[in-house]
C-alpha positions in Angstrom: -213.6 160.4 50.4 -217.3 161.4 50.7 -217.7 161.1 46.9 -216.4 157.6 46.9 -218.9 156.7 49.7 -221.6 158.4 47.7 -220.9 156.4 44.5 -220.8 153.1 46.5 -224.0 153.9 48.3 -225.9 154.9 45.1 -224.6 151.7 43.4 -226.2 149.8 46.3 -229.4 151.7 46.3 -231.4 149.0 44.6 -231.1 146.9 47.8 -231.7 149.6 50.3 -234.8 150.8 52.0 -235.8 154.3 53.0 -234.6 155.9 49.7 -236.3 159.1 48.8 -236.4 161.0 45.4 -237.1 164.6 46.1 -238.0 167.4 43.5 -236.9 171.0 44.6 -237.2 174.6 43.6 -236.3 177.8 45.3 -234.1 181.0 45.3 -230.5 181.6 45.6 -228.8 184.9 46.8 -225.4 185.0 45.4 -222.3 187.3 45.9 -218.6 187.5 45.7 -216.0 187.6 48.4 -214.7 190.8 46.6 -218.0 192.6 46.6 -220.9 193.5 49.0 -223.3 193.4 46.3 -225.6 190.3 45.9 -228.2 189.2 43.4 -231.1 186.8 43.4 -231.5 183.8 41.0 -233.6 180.6 40.7 -232.5 177.1 41.5 -234.5 174.0 40.4 -233.7 170.4 40.4 -233.8 167.4 42.8 -231.8 164.9 44.9 -231.8 161.2 45.7 -231.4 160.2 49.3 -229.9 156.9 50.5 -229.6 155.7 54.0 -226.0 154.8 55.1 -226.4 154.4 58.9 -228.6 155.1 61.7 -229.8 158.8 61.3 -227.2 159.3 58.4 -228.1 159.4 54.7 -226.3 160.4 51.6 -227.9 163.0 49.3 -226.7 163.3 45.7 -228.5 166.1 43.8 -228.4 168.0 40.5 -229.8 171.6 40.1 -229.9 174.3 37.5 -228.7 177.4 39.4 -228.6 181.0 38.4 -226.1 183.2 40.1 -226.3 187.0 39.7 -223.5 189.1 41.1 -223.2 192.9 40.7 -219.5 192.3 40.9 -218.0 195.7 39.8 -219.1 199.3 40.3 -217.1 202.5 39.9 -217.6 206.2 39.1 -215.6 208.3 36.6 -215.6 212.0 35.8 -215.7 212.7 32.1 -213.7 215.6 30.3 -217.0 217.5 29.8 -217.5 217.5 33.5 -220.4 215.0 33.6 -220.3 212.0 36.0 -220.6 208.4 34.8 -221.4 205.5 37.2 -220.4 202.1 35.7 -221.9 198.9 37.0 -221.0 195.4 35.7 -223.4 192.6 36.5 -222.0 189.0 36.3 -224.5 186.1 35.6 -223.2 182.6 35.8 -225.6 179.6 35.4 -224.4 176.2 36.6 -225.6 172.6 36.6 -224.6 172.0 40.2 -224.0 168.6 41.7 -223.9 168.6 45.5 -223.0 165.4 47.5 -224.2 166.1 51.1 -224.3 164.1 54.3 -227.6 164.4 56.0 -228.1 163.9 59.7 -231.7 163.4 60.7 -233.1 163.9 64.2 -236.5 162.4 65.4 -236.6 160.7 62.1 -239.9 158.9 63.1 -241.7 162.1 64.1 -244.2 164.0 61.9 -241.6 166.9 61.6 -238.0 165.8 61.5 -235.1 168.4 61.6 -231.9 167.8 59.9 -228.4 169.0 59.2 -226.6 169.0 55.8 -222.9 169.5 54.8 -220.5 168.4 52.0 -219.0 169.5 48.7 -220.5 170.5 45.4 -219.4 170.9 41.9 -220.7 173.3 39.4 -220.5 173.0 35.7 -220.9 176.4 33.9 -223.5 176.3 31.2 -224.0 180.1 30.8 -222.0 183.4 31.5 -222.8 187.0 30.8 -221.2 190.3 31.8 -223.5 193.3 31.4 -222.0 196.8 31.8 -224.4 199.6 32.4 -223.1 203.2 32.3 -225.3 205.9 33.9 -224.4 209.6 33.2 -225.3 212.6 35.3 -224.9 216.1 34.0 -223.1 219.1 35.9 -226.1 219.8 38.1 -226.5 216.1 39.1 -229.5 215.5 36.8 -229.8 212.2 35.0 -228.8 212.6 31.3 -228.6 209.0 30.0 -227.9 205.5 30.2 -226.2 202.9 28.1 -226.0 199.0 28.4 -223.5 196.7 26.6 -222.4 193.1 26.8 -218.7 192.3 27.6 -216.7 189.2 26.8 -216.9 186.4 29.5 -213.8 184.3 28.4 -212.2 184.3 31.9 -215.0 182.4 33.7 -214.1 179.1 35.1 -215.9 176.2 33.5 -216.0 174.2 36.7 -216.5 175.5 40.3 -216.0 173.8 43.6 -217.6 174.9 46.9 -218.4 173.6 50.5 -221.9 173.7 51.7 -223.7 173.5 55.1 -227.3 174.0 56.0 -230.3 172.8 57.9 -233.9 171.9 57.2 -237.1 169.9 58.0 -238.9 166.8 56.6 -242.6 166.9 57.2 -244.6 163.7 56.6 -247.6 164.5 54.6 -249.6 161.5 53.3 -249.2 158.4 51.4 -245.4 158.3 52.1 -244.9 161.9 50.5 -242.6 164.2 52.4 -242.5 168.0 52.3 -238.9 169.3 52.5 -237.6 172.7 53.4 -233.9 173.5 53.4 -231.7 176.5 54.0 -228.1 176.2 53.1 -225.0 178.4 52.6 -222.1 177.7 50.3 -218.5 179.0 50.2 -216.6 178.8 46.9 -213.3 177.0 47.0 -212.4 178.4 43.5 -212.5 181.9 42.0 -215.4 182.6 39.7 -213.1 184.2 37.1 -209.5 183.2 36.2 -208.5 186.9 36.3 -210.3 187.9 39.5 -209.8 186.9 43.1 -213.4 186.8 43.9 -214.9 183.5 45.2 -218.6 182.7 45.2 -220.8 183.1 48.3 -224.5 181.9 48.2 -227.5 181.4 50.4 -230.1 178.7 49.2 -233.7 178.6 50.2 -235.4 175.5 48.7 -238.7 173.7 49.1 -239.6 170.3 47.8 -241.6 167.1 47.7 -240.1 163.7 48.4 -241.3 160.5 46.9 -240.5 157.1 48.4 -238.4 155.0 46.0 -237.9 151.4 46.3 
């Protein structure tokens, strides 16, 4: 339903006022519901905001997002008595399209807080699985490390998640707006078809908004 409203609002954007085109960049700390490990990546893109009612606006965005997850780690004893620790790092890059409802407070003030919530879809553009094996000898001393790439055929091409966050709009000059957002996403689909892990991610983004129309 929110997606239908988004399309209708954006089609009517040519006759609306208060539209804002914002360019953003930041970092994302991503993890999996099946692992306590997390990894940092970059997120860059922007969004277009269209007012839909008093204090409410619709934000349609597009970002390139890197998600690193240290998904698997285990250890094994080798026949020669040495110990190997195996860690597999997953990296999934997406073009993400969030459609978020924005609720603004004190919209006419120099600093205006806001809340965000809504769905997002991610289209996978890159996936890699890197296996790193670190070996220790009988006395616990480091004896070697080996890295190799694994096939990534089971990664889902499309991801869906729900997001919620908060932020601030700061009026700068000439109609420009500085934007700071912190949001959290919960995966609605699994990252890999053969694994139950769903994505978890914390986004911290800064941006500059330009009046449009």
